[in-house]
Structure formats: C-alpha cells, structure tokens
C-alpha positions in Angstrom: 100.1 70.9 -16.3 100.8 71.0 -12.6 103.6 73.2 -11.3 106.2 72.2 -8.7 104.3 74.3 -6.2 101.1 72.5 -7.0 102.8 69.2 -6.5 104.2 70.3 -3.2 100.7 71.4 -2.0 99.0 68.1 -3.2 97.9 65.8 -0.4 100.1 62.8 0.1 97.3 60.4 -0.7 96.5 62.0 -4.1 98.0 61.2 -7.5 100.7 62.2 -8.4 102.3 60.5 -5.3 103.9 63.2 -3.1 105.9 62.6 0.0 105.4 65.6 2.3 108.5 67.6 2.8 108.7 67.1 6.6 108.6 63.3 6.0 111.3 63.6 3.4 113.4 65.4 5.9 112.8 62.9 8.6 113.6 60.0 6.3 116.8 61.6 5.3 117.8 62.3 8.9 116.9 58.7 9.9 118.9 57.3 7.1 121.9 59.4 8.0 121.6 58.5 11.7 121.4 54.7 11.0 124.3 55.0 8.7 126.4 56.7 11.4 125.3 54.2 14.0 126.2 51.3 11.6 129.6 52.7 10.7 130.4 53.2 14.4 129.9 49.4 14.9 132.4 48.3 12.1 135.4 46.4 13.3 138.3 48.7 13.7 136.1 51.7 14.6 135.4 50.4 18.1 136.3 47.3 20.1 133.4 44.9 20.7 132.1 45.6 24.2 133.3 49.2 24.1 130.7 51.7 25.2 130.1 55.0 23.3 127.3 56.7 25.3 126.6 59.4 22.8 125.9 56.8 20.1 124.6 53.9 22.2 122.3 55.9 24.4 121.7 59.2 22.7 121.6 58.5 18.9 120.2 55.0 19.0 117.4 55.8 21.5 116.5 58.9 19.5 115.8 56.7 16.4 113.0 54.6 17.9 110.3 57.3 18.5 111.1 58.8 15.1 110.4 55.5 13.4 107.0 55.4 15.1 106.3 59.0 14.0 107.1 58.3 10.3 105.1 55.1 10.3 102.0 56.5 12.0 102.2 59.6 9.7 101.9 57.4 6.7 98.7 55.8 8.1 97.1 59.2 8.9 98.1 61.0 5.7 97.6 58.4 2.9 94.3 56.6 2.2 95.8 53.9 -0.1 96.3 50.6 1.8 95.6 52.3 5.1 94.5 49.2 7.0 97.5 47.2 5.9 99.9 49.9 6.9 98.1 50.4 10.2 99.2 46.9 11.2 102.7 47.4 9.9 102.9 50.7 11.8 101.6 48.9 14.9 104.5 46.4 14.5 107.0 49.3 14.1 105.5 50.9 17.2 105.7 47.8 19.3 109.3 47.0 18.2 110.5 50.6 18.6 108.8 51.2 21.9 110.2 48.1 23.5 113.6 48.7 22.0 113.6 52.2 23.4 112.6 50.9 26.9 115.0 48.0 26.8 118.0 50.0 25.7 117.2 52.9 28.0 117.3 50.5 31.0 120.1 48.3 29.7 122.0 50.5 27.1 125.2 48.4 27.3 125.7 45.2 29.1 128.1 42.3 28.8 125.2 39.9 28.0 121.9 40.8 26.4 120.5 37.3 26.3 117.3 37.6 28.2 113.9 36.0 28.2 111.4 38.3 29.8 108.1 40.0 29.4 109.9 42.3 26.9 110.3 39.2 24.6 106.5 38.8 24.6 106.1 42.3 23.3 108.8 41.9 20.7 107.3 38.7 19.5 103.9 40.5 19.0 105.7 42.4 16.2 105.4 39.3 14.0 101.7 38.6 13.9 101.1 42.4 13.4 103.6 42.5 10.5 102.2 39.3 9.0 98.6 40.7 9.1 99.9 43.8 7.4 101.6 41.7 4.7 98.4 39.7 4.1 96.3 42.9 3.8 98.8 44.6 1.6 99.0 41.5 -0.6 95.2 41.4 -0.8 95.1 45.0 -2.1 97.7 44.0 -4.7 95.6 41.2 -6.2 92.7 40.1 -4.1 91.9 36.4 -3.9 94.3 35.5 -6.6 97.2 35.9 -4.1 95.7 33.8 -1.3 98.2 31.1 -2.3 101.1 33.5 -1.8 100.7 33.8 2.0 99.8 30.1 2.3 103.1 29.4 0.6 104.8 31.6 3.0 103.1 30.0 6.0 103.9 26.6 4.7 107.6 27.5 4.2 107.8 28.9 7.7 106.3 25.7 9.2 108.7 23.6 7.2 111.7 25.8 8.1 110.7 26.0 11.8 110.2 22.3 12.1 113.4 21.4 10.4 115.3 24.0 12.5 113.7 22.7 15.7 114.6 19.2 14.7 118.2 20.2 14.0 118.5 21.8 17.4 116.8 18.9 19.2 120.1 17.6 20.5 120.9 20.9 22.1 117.3 21.5 23.3 117.3 18.1 25.1 120.4 18.9 27.0 118.8 22.1 28.5 117.2 22.2 31.9 113.6 23.0 32.2 114.3 26.6 33.2 116.6 27.0 30.1 114.3 25.4 27.6 111.7 28.2 27.5 114.3 31.0 26.9 115.8 28.9 24.1 112.5 28.4 22.5 111.7 32.1 22.8 115.0 33.0 21.1 114.3 30.5 18.4 110.9 32.1 17.7 112.7 35.3 16.4 114.4 33.8 13.3 111.3 31.6 12.7 109.1 34.7 12.7 111.6 36.4 10.4 111.6 33.4 8.1 107.8 33.5 7.9 107.8 37.2 6.8 110.7 36.6 4.4 108.8 33.7 2.8 105.8 36.0 2.3 108.0 38.5 0.5 109.7 35.7 -1.5 106.3 34.3 -2.5 105.1 37.8 -3.6 108.1 38.2 -5.9 107.5 34.6 -7.1 103.9 35.5 -8.0 104.4 39.0 -9.3 108.0 39.0 -10.5 110.0 42.2 -10.2 106.9 44.2 -10.8 105.9 43.8 -7.2 107.2 47.3 -6.5 109.7 49.1 -4.3 107.6 48.8 -1.2 107.9 45.0 -1.2 111.6 45.3 -1.9 112.2 47.5 1.1 110.0 45.2 3.3 112.0 42.2 2.2 115.3 43.8 2.8 114.2 45.1 6.2 113.2 41.7 7.5 116.2 40.0 5.9 118.5 42.3 7.8 116.5 41.7 11.0 116.7 37.9 10.5 120.5 38.1 10.4 120.6 39.8 13.8 117.9 37.5 15.2 119.7 34.4 14.0 122.9 35.6 15.6 121.0 36.4 18.8 119.4 32.9 18.8 122.7 31.1 18.0 124.0 32.0 21.5 120.7 31.7 23.3 121.4 30.5 26.8 125.2 31.1 26.5 127.5 34.0 27.3 129.2 34.4 23.9 127.0 37.3 22.8 128.8 40.6 22.7 127.0 43.9 22.2 128.7 46.6 20.2 129.1 44.5 17.1 127.7 45.0 13.6 124.7 42.7 14.4 123.4 45.4 16.8 122.6 47.6 13.8 120.3 45.0 12.3 117.3 46.1 14.3 117.6 49.8 13.6 118.3 49.2 9.9 115.3 46.9 9.7 113.0 49.6 11.1 114.4 52.2 8.8 113.7 50.0 5.7 110.1 49.3 6.9 109.3 53.0 7.2 111.0 53.7 3.9 108.7 51.1 2.4 105.7 52.8 3.9 106.4 55.9 1.8 106.8 54.2 -1.6 104.2 54.8 -4.3 101.3 52.3 -3.9 101.4 49.9 -6.8 98.9 47.4 -8.3 100.5 44.4 -10.0 98.9 41.4 -11.6 100.1 37.9 -11.0 102.3 36.3 -13.6 100.6 33.7 -15.7 102.0 30.5 -17.1 104.3 27.8 -15.7 104.2 25.7 -12.6 107.6 26.7 -11.2 106.0 28.6 -8.3 104.7 25.3 -7.0 108.2 23.8 -6.5 108.7 25.7 -3.2 105.4 24.7 -1.6 106.0 21.1 -2.7 109.4 21.0 -1.1 108.1 22.5 2.1 105.3 20.0 2.3 107.7 17.1 1.8 109.9 18.5 4.6 107.0 18.8 7.0 105.9 15.2 6.3 109.4 14.0 6.8 109.7 15.8 10.1 106.3 14.5 11.2 107.4 10.9 10.3 110.6 11.4 12.3 108.6 12.5 15.3 106.8 9.1 15.2 110.0 7.2 15.6 112.2 9.6 17.7 111.2 11.3 20.9 111.1 15.0 20.1 109.6 18.0 21.9 105.9 18.6 21.2 106.8 21.9 19.5 108.5 20.1 16.7 105.5 17.9 16.0 103.2 20.9 16.1 105.2 22.8 13.6 105.3 19.9 11.2 101.6 19.2 11.7 100.9 22.9 11.0 102.9 22.6 7.8 101.0 19.5 6.6 97.6 21.1 7.3 98.7 24.2 5.5 99.9 22.1 2.5 96.4 20.6 2.4 94.8 24.1 2.3 97.3 25.1 -0.4 96.4 22.1 -2.5 92.7 23.1 -2.3 93.6 26.6 -3.4 95.7 25.2 -6.2 92.8 23.1 -7.5 90.5 26.0 -7.4 92.9 28.2 -9.2 93.4 25.5 -11.9 89.6 25.2 -12.2 89.1 29.0 -12.4 92.0 29.3 -14.9 90.3 26.6 -17.1 87.0 28.5 -16.9 88.7 31.9 -17.7 90.6 30.4 -20.6 87.4 28.9 -22.0 85.5 32.2 -21.5 88.3 34.1 -23.1 88.0 32.0 -26.2 84.2 31.5 -26.4 81.4 33.8 -27.3 79.2 34.2 -24.2 75.8 34.3 -26.0 76.1 31.6 -28.6 78.8 29.3 -27.2 80.7 29.6 -30.5 84.3 30.4 -30.9 85.1 34.1 -30.4 87.5 36.3 -32.4 90.5 35.2 -30.4 89.9 31.5 -30.8 89.1 31.9 -34.5 92.3 33.8 -35.0 94.3 31.1 -33.3 92.6 28.4 -35.4 93.3 30.4 -38.6 96.9 31.0 -37.7 97.4 27.3 -37.1 95.6 26.4 -40.4 97.9 28.8 -42.3 101.0 27.2 -40.8 99.8 23.6 -41.3 101.0 21.9 -44.5 97.6 20.5 -45.3 96.0 20.1 -48.7 93.7 22.9 -49.8 93.8 26.6 -49.1 92.4 28.2 -46.0 89.3 30.3 -46.6 87.7 32.9 -44.4 84.0 33.9 -44.7 82.8 37.0 -42.8 79.0 37.2 -42.5 77.1 40.3 -41.4 73.4 40.1 -41.0 71.2 42.6 -42.9 68.7 44.7 -41.0 69.6 43.1 -37.7 69.5 46.5 -35.9 65.9 47.1 -37.0 64.9 43.7 -35.7 66.8 44.3 -32.4 65.3 47.7 -31.9 61.7 46.8 -32.8 61.4 43.5 -31.1 63.8 44.0 -28.2 67.3 42.8 -27.3 66.0 39.4 -26.1 64.6 38.7 -29.5 67.8 39.9 -31.1 69.7 37.4 -28.9 67.3 34.7 -29.9 67.9 35.5 -33.5 71.7 35.3 -33.1 71.4 31.9 -31.4 69.2 30.5 -34.2 71.5 31.9 -36.9 74.4 30.2 -35.2 72.5 26.9 -35.2 71.5 27.2 -38.8 75.1 28.1 -39.9 76.4 25.1 -38.0 74.3 22.8 -40.1 75.8 24.1 -43.3 79.4 23.4 -42.2 81.6 20.5 -43.0 83.7 18.6 -40.4 86.8 20.7 -39.7 85.2 24.0 -40.4 85.3 26.6 -37.5 82.3 28.8 -36.9 82.8 31.9 -34.7 80.9 35.0 -33.7 83.0 38.1 -33.8 80.4 40.3 -31.9 77.2 42.0 -32.7 75.6 40.4 -35.8 79.0 39.4 -37.4 79.9 35.7 -37.8 83.0 34.2 -39.3 83.8 30.8 -40.8 87.2 29.1 -41.4 87.1 26.4 -44.0 89.5 24.5 -46.3 89.1 24.6 -50.1 89.4 21.1 -51.6 88.2 20.3 -55.1 84.5 21.3 -55.4 84.4 22.3 -51.7 85.1 26.0 -52.2 84.6 28.9 -49.8 82.2 30.5 -52.2 80.1 27.3 -52.2 80.0 27.4 -48.4 78.9 31.0 -48.6 76.0 30.1 -50.8 75.0 27.4 -48.3 75.1 29.9 -45.4 72.9 32.3 -47.4 70.5 29.4 -48.1 70.4 28.6 -44.4 68.9 32.0 -43.8 66.2 31.7 -46.4 63.5 30.4 -44.0 61.7 32.8 -41.7 62.7 33.2 -38.0 59.9 33.3 -35.4 60.8 35.8 -32.7 58.4 36.6 -29.9 55.6 35.3 -32.1 56.6 37.5 -35.1 57.9 36.0 -38.4 61.1 37.8 -39.5 63.2 37.3 -42.6 66.9 38.1 -42.3 69.5 38.1 -45.0 73.2 38.5 -44.8 76.2 40.0 -46.7 79.2 37.6 -46.9 82.8 38.5 -47.7 85.1 35.6 -48.8 88.9 35.7 -48.8 91.0 32.7 -49.6 94.7 32.4 -48.9 97.0 32.2 -51.9 100.1 30.6 -50.4 99.5 30.6 -46.7 101.8 33.6 -46.1 99.1 36.2 -45.7 98.7 35.9 -41.9 95.5 35.5 -40.0 94.9 39.3 -39.5 95.5 40.0 -43.2 93.1 37.2 -44.3 90.4 38.5 -41.9 90.9 42.0 -43.2 90.4 40.9 -46.8 87.2 39.1 -45.9 86.0 42.2 -44.1 86.7 44.3 -47.2 84.8 41.9 -49.4 81.9 41.8 -46.9 81.6 45.6 -47.0 81.7 45.4 -50.8 78.8 42.9 -50.7 76.8 45.3 -48.5 77.5 48.3 -50.8 76.5 46.4 -53.9 73.6 44.7 -52.1 74.6 41.2 -53.2 74.7 38.2 -50.9 78.3 37.1 -51.5 81.4 38.9 -52.7 84.9 37.4 -53.0 87.9 39.5 -52.3 90.0 40.9 -55.1 93.2 43.0 -54.9 91.4 45.9 -56.6 89.1 46.1 -53.5 92.0 47.4 -51.4 92.3 50.6 -53.4 88.5 51.0 -53.4 88.5 50.6 -49.6 91.3 53.1 -49.3 89.3 55.4 -51.6 86.3 54.9 -49.4 88.2 55.9 -46.3 89.5 59.0 -48.1 86.0 59.8 -49.3 84.6 59.6 -45.7 87.4 61.9 -44.5 86.8 64.3 -47.4 83.0 64.2 -46.8 83.5 65.2 -43.1 85.6 68.2 -44.3 83.1 68.9 -47.1 80.3 69.2 -44.6 82.3 71.5 -42.4 83.4 73.7 -45.3 80.0 74.0 -46.8 80.6 72.0 -50.0 77.1 70.5 -50.0 74.6 72.0 -52.5 70.9 71.4 -53.0 69.1 70.5 -56.2 65.3 70.8 -56.0 62.7 68.7 -57.9 59.3 70.3 -58.4 56.1 68.7 -57.3 52.8 69.5 -59.0 49.1 69.0 -58.2 48.0 66.5 -60.9 44.5 67.9 -61.2 45.5 71.5 -61.8 49.1 71.4 -62.8 49.9 74.0 -60.1 53.4 73.7 -58.5 52.9 73.0 -54.8 56.4 72.4 -53.6 59.8 71.0 -54.3 61.9 68.2 -52.8 65.4 69.2 -51.7 68.0 66.6 -52.9 71.6 67.0 -51.6 74.7 66.9 -53.9 78.3 67.3 -53.0 80.4 69.8 -54.9 83.8 68.2 -54.4 86.7 70.5 -55.1 88.5 67.8 -57.2 85.9 65.1 -58.1 83.3 67.6 -59.2 79.6 67.2 -58.5 79.2 63.9 -56.6 75.8 62.3 -56.8 74.1 61.2 -53.6 74.3 57.5 -54.2 78.1 57.8 -54.0 78.3 59.4 -50.6 75.0 59.0 -48.7 75.7 55.4 -47.9 78.8 56.5 -46.1 77.0 59.1 -43.9 75.4 56.8 -41.4 78.5 54.6 -40.9 80.7 57.6 -40.5 78.4 59.2 -37.9 77.8 62.2 -40.1 74.0 61.9 -40.3 73.2 64.7 -37.8 75.7 67.2 -39.3 74.5 66.5 -42.9 70.8 66.7 -42.0 71.2 69.9 -40.1 73.0 71.6 -43.0 70.5 70.3 -45.6 67.6 71.5 -43.6 69.1 75.0 -43.1 69.9 75.4 -46.8 66.5 74.1 -47.9 64.6 76.5 -45.6 66.7 79.5 -46.7 65.9 78.7 -50.4 62.2 78.3 -49.5 62.3 81.7 -47.7 63.7 83.3 -50.8 61.0 81.9 -53.0 58.4 83.1 -50.5 59.9 86.6 -50.6 59.6 86.5 -54.5 55.9 85.6 -54.1 56.1 81.9 -54.8 54.6 80.3 -51.7 55.6 76.7 -52.1 56.8 74.1 -49.6 60.1 72.3 -49.5 60.4 68.6 -48.6 63.5 67.3 -46.8 64.5 63.7 -46.1 65.4 62.9 -42.6 67.2 59.6 -41.6 65.7 57.2 -39.1 68.5 58.0 -36.6 67.4 61.7 -36.7 63.9 60.7 -35.5 65.4 59.2 -32.3 66.7 62.7 -31.3 64.1 64.2 -29.0 65.7 67.7 -29.5 65.0 67.7 -33.2 61.6 69.5 -33.0 63.3 72.4 -31.0 66.1 72.7 -33.6 63.6 72.7 -36.5 61.5 75.4 -34.8 64.6 77.5 -34.3 65.5 77.2 -38.0 62.0 78.2 -39.0 62.1 81.3 -36.8 65.6 82.1 -38.2 64.4 82.2 -41.8 60.9 83.7 -41.1 58.8 80.7 -42.2 55.9 78.8 -40.6 55.8 75.0 -40.3 53.5 74.7 -43.3 56.5 75.5 -45.5 58.2 72.3 -44.6 57.5 68.7 -45.4 59.5 66.0 -43.6 60.0 62.8 -45.6 60.8 59.6 -43.7 61.2 56.0 -44.7 59.1 53.0 -43.6 62.1 51.7 -41.6 61.1 54.2 -38.9 58.6 51.7 -37.8 61.4 49.2 -37.1 63.2 51.4 -34.6 62.1 52.9 -31.3 58.5 53.5 -32.1 57.7 55.5 -29.0 60.4 58.0 -29.5 59.8 58.3 -33.2 56.1 58.9 -32.7 56.8 61.6 -30.1 59.3 63.4 -32.3 57.0 63.3 -35.4 54.0 64.4 -33.3 56.0 67.4 -32.0 57.0 68.3 -35.6 53.4 68.0 -36.8 52.2 70.2 -34.0 54.3 73.0 -35.6 52.3 72.7 -38.8 55.0 70.6 -40.5 53.7 67.9 -42.8 54.9 64.3 -42.4 55.3 62.1 -45.5 56.3 58.4 -45.9 58.9 58.2 -48.7 59.2 55.2 -51.0 55.9 53.8 -49.8 55.4 50.1 -50.9 58.9 48.9 -50.3 60.6 47.6 -47.2 58.5 46.8 -44.1 55.2 48.1 -45.4 52.6 47.7 -42.6 49.2 49.0 -42.1 50.0 49.4 -38.4 52.2 52.4 -38.9 49.5 54.1 -41.0 47.4 53.9 -37.9 50.0 54.8 -35.3 52.3 57.3 -37.0 51.2 61.0 -37.4 51.2 61.2 -41.2 49.9 63.6 -43.8 50.9 61.9 -47.1 52.2 58.8 -48.7 54.8 59.0 -51.5 54.5 56.1 -53.9 57.8 54.5 -54.8 59.0 54.9 -58.4 58.9 51.2 -58.9 55.1 51.4 -59.1 55.0 54.3 -61.6 57.5 52.9 -64.1 55.0 50.2 -65.5 51.8 51.9 -64.5 50.6 52.4 -68.1 51.5 48.9 -69.3 51.0 46.5 -66.3 47.4 46.0 -65.1 48.5 44.5 -61.8 50.6 47.6 -61.0 47.7 49.8 -62.0 45.5 47.9 -59.6 48.0 48.2 -56.7 48.3 52.0 -57.3 44.5 52.5 -57.5 44.0 50.6 -54.2 46.8 52.4 -52.5 45.4 55.8 -53.6 42.0 54.8 -52.2 43.5 53.6 -49.0 45.4 56.9 -48.5 42.3 59.0 -49.2 40.2 56.9 -46.8 42.8 57.6 -44.1 42.8 61.3 -44.9 46.2 61.3 -46.5 47.5 62.8 -49.7 49.2 60.5 -52.3 52.3 61.6 -54.1 53.7 59.7 -57.1 57.4 60.0 -57.8 59.3 58.8 -60.9 56.8 60.1 -63.4 58.5 60.0 -66.7 55.8 60.2 -69.3 52.5 61.9 -70.0 50.8 58.5 -70.2 51.7 57.7 -66.6 50.7 61.1 -65.5 47.3 60.6 -67.2 46.8 57.3 -65.5 47.6 58.9 -62.1 45.1 61.7 -62.8 42.4 59.2 -63.6 43.2 57.2 -60.5 42.8 60.2 -58.3 46.5 60.6 -57.3 47.1 64.1 -55.8 50.7 65.1 -56.5 53.4 64.0 -58.9 57.1 64.6 -59.5 59.6 63.1 -61.9 61.7 63.8 -65.0 58.5 64.4 -67.1 57.9 67.4 -64.9 61.5 68.4 -64.2 64.8 66.9 -63.2 66.3 68.1 -59.9 67.7 71.6 -60.5 70.0 73.9 -58.7 68.3 76.9 -57.0 69.3 79.3 -59.8 68.2 77.0 -62.6 65.0 76.4 -60.8 64.3 80.1 -61.0 64.4 79.9 -64.8 62.1 76.9 -64.7 59.6 78.8 -62.5 59.7 81.6 -65.1 58.3 79.3 -67.7 55.1 78.7 -65.7 51.9 80.3 -66.6 50.6 83.2 -64.5 48.8 80.8 -62.1 52.2 79.1 -61.5 50.9 76.0 -63.2 52.8 73.5 -65.2 51.5 72.2 -68.5 52.6 69.1 -70.3 53.8 69.8 -73.8 56.9 70.3 -76.0 58.4 72.9 -73.7 57.8 70.8 -70.6 61.1 70.0 -68.9 63.3 71.8 -71.4 65.2 73.7 -68.7 65.3 70.4 -66.9 67.9 69.1 -69.4 70.6 70.9 -67.3 72.9 68.5 -65.6 71.6 67.5 -62.1 
C-alpha cells in the first residue's frame, strides 16, 4: 500500500492521479485572486467606471501569466491527452497574453469596444480550443463520438445564422466602416456557442459520466459567453462600461479552463439506446434550412447565407455518420447475439429466447437440451483446430436437420451446443435428444480422416415456467455432466441431481485438500512372468483414505481429477510414493519394478523427464525400476511433444507400456512411432479367453504382433487358472489379476511376498491369493 509520501513523490502522469503541490498552491492562489477580483466588481462595492489601480492593473494583470504557467505545466507534466491539452493550453496562452497586453495598455477606459489586430488574436482562441475539444473527445471514445462534434458544429452554424438573421436590421443600418467591427464582436458569442454546444453534445452522449474536466470546461466557456454576449450587445455603441461584473467573466473563464486541465483523465463510454440525442441536430438542421430559404427571398448579408449553408452541409455529414452508426450498431447487435464460427445463436440470444418462452402462455412446456461432444479435444489436438472448426460446423448442420420449426439451436462455446424446444404430446425433449444423438451416428470426414464423435446430452424441462432461464440451463448442465459421468448418451434432470452435484463439488474441494494433506495411499498389484511364475513387478494403484468417507476407490474420484486441474499434483504424489515403496523393497532384496499410470496431460509437460530423474535420484533407484503406463489416447494429442517426453523417459532406462491395449483409438501407427517396451492387454480380452475362440484368436495374434515388434505382452484381469494357462500356451509374457493377487497395501504386500518360494516365484494352488482377500 502506498504511503502519503509515496503519493506525493509520484509523477503527475502516473496512477494514482496526483496534482503536484506547486500546482495545487497556484490553483488555490488563482481561485482566491479571481474571487477577490469578482467581489470587487459587485454592485455596491464600487461604482461602474470607478478605477481601482491595485485590482485593475496589479491583481488582474498578474493573473494572465499564471494561467499560462498552470496550463503549460499540465502539458509538460502529464502524458494523458497531451496533444488535446496542448491545443487548449495554446488557447489559454493566446487569450491570456493578449488580455495582459490589452489591459496593460488600456487598463481602464470609458469605452473598450474596439476592433483591432488584438481581436484577430483573441478570435484565434476559438479554433485552438475547438481542436483541443475534438482531440479530447476522441481520446474519450474514438470514432464513436465523431457525431458529437458534428452536432456541436451544426448547432453553432444554426445559432450563428439565426443570430445574424435576427441582427440583420441593425447590421443593414451600419456604415461600411462599422459593419466589420460589428461582425467581429458577433464572432465572439458565436465562437462561445460552438464550444458550448460541443460540451452539451458530450454530456448528451456520455451523460453525467463525462467527468469533471468537461464540467469545468463547459462552465468556463459558459461564463465567457455571458461576457462576450454583453460585449457584442453594445458593439458599435458607447453604452459599455468597464468595472462591472461582466469584466470578471474572462478571468473566471480562464481559471475554470486551467482547473479542468488538472482533473483526473477519465474514459467514458457513450450511452446506448434511444434517439433523443438526434432531436438537437434535427432542430438545428431545420433552422439552417429555414434561414437559407429566407436568404433566397430577402436580401441579407453574405455571411448569413454562408452560415446557413455551412449548417446544411454539416447536417448532411451528420446524417451520413448517423446511418453508419445505425449500420454498425445493427452489426454489433447481430455479432453480440450470434456465434461467430457457426452462425448459430450464442448464449445471450439463447437465454433471451428461453426467457421469452418461459413468459409466453403457450401450450407445452419449455425444454432445454445441453449437448457436449465426446472426445472433441482429442480430435482437435490430433487433426488441428481447423479440423475442429470444420467438425463444429458439420455438427451444427446435422443438429439443425433434427429440429422442428420453432426450436432454437445455439452454440454456447467450445464443443457445447444448446437447444430450446417445446414439449407437445409425443414431441418431447427426450425424443429430440435421441434424434440429436442419431444425427451424430454417421462418420465425419475431416482432413481426409473418418472420425466418429458421440455426445452427452442433458435435458431439463420447465415444470410451471417459473424456473427462470438461468435455472433451467443450470439443470440441463447438471444432467449433461451426469450423462458424461455415467457414459450414457442422454440424461434427464431430476431433483436428486442437485444434491449429487453439490456433493461432487464438495468432493473436488476435499480431494484438493486430501492431496495437499497426504491422504492418498497406494495399493500394489503384483505382476508375474507367466512362464516361470516369478514376480517381476507391481502396478501402483491410488486410493484415497478420506477422514470421513473411509477408503474411496479410484473410480469415485479419478474422473474429477482432470476437470479440477489436479492431475499434475496427484501424479507427482503417486510417483513419489511408488518409488519410495519400490526403494524399500530393493533394500529388502526384492528387486522388482513398479508401474505408475500417467495421464495424457502429463505427457505434454516437457519438464516431466527432469522431475522423474530427480525423484529417482532422491530414492536411490535407476530408471529400470520404473514402468510408465500410458493410454492409447496419447496418440490423439500433441504427438510431437508426447514422443519427445516418452523418448526422454526411455533414455533414462524407464520402460514405456501401453495400458488397456485394444480399446479406444487402437492404431498400428503409434506402435511404429511411439517409443514402447510393452503392451498391456485390456481385461475385456482376458475375461472370455478360455471360452470364446474369437477372443482367443485376437489375443494370439496380438501377442504375435507384440513379439514381432520386440515388445513384451502383459495380460491384466486374469481371474482363473484356465485363463492363465491359455495365456501361457499363447506365449504371453506377464500377467496380473485377482487370480494372482488383488491390489494390496504396502504392508499387506510384504506378507504376500513372504508366501513366495525362495526364488520369489508364485505358484497357482489353494494358497494362491489367500492374503489377497484383504480389502483393497
């Protein structure tokens, strides 16, 4: 947290906004001086025409250079809006310098109505200030506020032409030498009007959020316009008297401008909605046309016609801008409610349609279907984002063919789609969900590759229309996650799901705490060499020793790990515990390996080999003590990174095994491209091995393929001696399963090891697996 001293030392252009102390002092002195000068001009304090040299010459003339100093200081010290304030500071400098020169030469005279070279300089104040306004407005909103200064210019042309027309009678009575001074004095209030209309247009577009800087600028030129109007009212006459309250208008105006310069820069967006801001420009345009029409039937000075013509041309430009804004607004609104990739409705438009459907007293109940594609990430990662986009487009087209008239199809983002439908008779939301699933049955051809994609669909139907759009979408989302968890295509929401969803959230939070607090435990399942029966290694299987739920099996919490972003933390802890157990067995003379499952996401981490090497050094093991088991889905992600990571692990002597071989995306390509040492046959092939000839043929050919590639074959799920014998006769190398042993805690595994013969070999028989009856 910054201290007051830090804030005082902070540069003026930094955030938080800090006005330097010398500037604060100068502004306070200027405010006090202007207040004294203004009070001295009040009726009753002095008589109009009475001279007070100390105030009229000393105090007033001292103000002008100080205004310049404060304005220029702002330009030099603050980066924000520097160019805009450079023009405004230039206008302050011009006005203050000429005021100083004018009042120094003519500090107090019976008549100050002059038209001279000084007026040319004073009139230069207006284009400089106007340029500063335009630049300042541009920094507050860019092109969206182009209409604001056009509105101001249009209003100024309209006001100027009407004012000039109103004064035409008087102007026509003036001699040629009097006309120019009168027009010069008329230019002052017209210039003030232009600047005031800019400020008014800013507040019209931004509301009161425009900021204090615009407020001070508006007040400054409003005060100046009063003095200029009074000055112009007596142009060419001798009724002007100095020493009145109008004299303070110019000093007060300069004070307010320099105060505006030191307000915090602010960025405000234009207000949306309504067409009220077009009333002013429309009225101004009508006035300009009316004046121009009058000029065609009445002899008026050229300046009147030029002002009206300028207003008409400005109104044309303003109309063009209005049409462009309307077009852009229509595009923006369409984009805000449309999915950019598929052209379908997006979440916002879908929610609006659902809200309207719930309010509409129509027959049937509103139903929401939330559809999430299965394995989309694998397709996207393996074939590229272009193929993923092509898949989403085709899915959207197929879904559209399954809808009825009146249904609304939307893409919420990623691979998630939503459908709004009405249940009427046999036309139920569940029936539509079945049609959507059927629409995905056929293959998709992406970049020349045939891909099959399924989906998980959650269905929620309104009961009485009082649920609200957000609640109905939430229920469909809950049902969709239920469908994913149970691996079924469609699931309809039920009230009981809410408690299950809350329990799932609690479980994720408790799992995060459990990993941090070391609540994970390992059970190990032995692997044997089928030919000799010798124990060659174990597979480490994680369990969660929950303080209240007891021992939680992996199928209840592992599906949560990837979604909760806990994969890396869990894998690191499992790997460390497994290697420590293995090191203890090696110290006891049992030199076996330990197999650890790693998720696909872990294989995308290029730092994994270094971390594994560090863990091996920590426990004093070589890489040959570790087997890394991966799934076939690794082939569907970033193949280059996966191969690099696996190759680095294998270079350390670590063996690489494909787990659950024969399921998922089995492909001979990864057997050629991935650095592998063994294949692990899925349990679905060993269950019926002794009874199903076709399964036996598949296993035999798979074993032959593995051996021809120089790979070992491991069979999991071995639950009988008959299956084990079939595997032995088929040449399978290793086996694990309940027939050998259930997964056991490290301590119970020691007792199981003690039953082995002196050669550490397992023998099938009555005692086999007796210790394995312990809970796992």
